[in-house]
N, C-alpha and C positions, 0 to 999 in steps of 0.2 A: 222339751224337758219331760222325762218319764213320770208317769203318775205313781204316787206312793200309795201303798195299800195299808189299811189299818190292821193292827195285829188282832183286833177283836171285832171281826165282821158280824153283821146281823144275819138273820136267816136268809134273806134274799141274796146278799153278797156271797154267803157260803154256797148257796145253791148254784149260782152262776159260775163260781170258781170251780166247782166240781163237775159242772155240766157244760163243756165248751160249745156243744151244738146248740143248746138252749140259749147260751149267752150270745152266740152269733145271730140267732133268730131274733132275740130281744133287741139287739143293737140295730138290726135291719129294720124291724118294726118301728122302733123309736126314730130312726133316721127318716123314714117315710112320714111318720106322724108330724115330726118337727119341720118337714119341708112343705107343709100345706100353706096356702095363702093366709088362712085364718091364724095359724101359729106365728107366721112371719109378721103379720100385722100386730099381733099381741106383743111380741118381743120388741117391735119398733116403738110401740106406744109406751111400754115400760122404759125403754131407753130414753125416749123423749122426756118423760117425766123425771127420770133420774138426772138428766142434763139440766132441767129447769130447777131442780133442787140443789144443783151444784155438788152432787155426790158421785157423779160418774167419773170413773177412771182415776180415782184418788190413790189407789194402790194401798188402801188401809181399810180397816173395819170402820163402817159408818153406822153401826148399830143395826137396827131392823127397820123395815118399811111397813107401815100399817096399810093394809089393803082394805077397801079401795081408795081411801083418802090420800094415800101416798105421802104420809107424814113420817118424818124420821122420829123413831122412838127408841127407848132403851130395849135391849134384849130381854131384860127382866120383865118389863111390862108386856112385851109381846108374848113371852112364854107363860106369864101369869094368866093370860086371857083364856087359856083352855088347854090344848094338848090332850094327852091321854086321860087326864082326870076330868075333863069336861063331860058332862052327861047330857 
């Protein structure tokens, strides 16, 4: 299935859309970074925790996960904890 693009991209998305060489380099760099044993172990650990919480592969929104406690919480609480406004 093809990826759908947003009609209002942010600065980074705009940059990569208008600079295909930079986008290719970024993709290559990210592929290499995500292929490291450390990242693979990190993703496997998150997957294990999601399975334990029984929220893996449900095909629906499950709210947000609080890190590092890995508790399911509402999106509102997760966003209220900081974001751009946190000092």
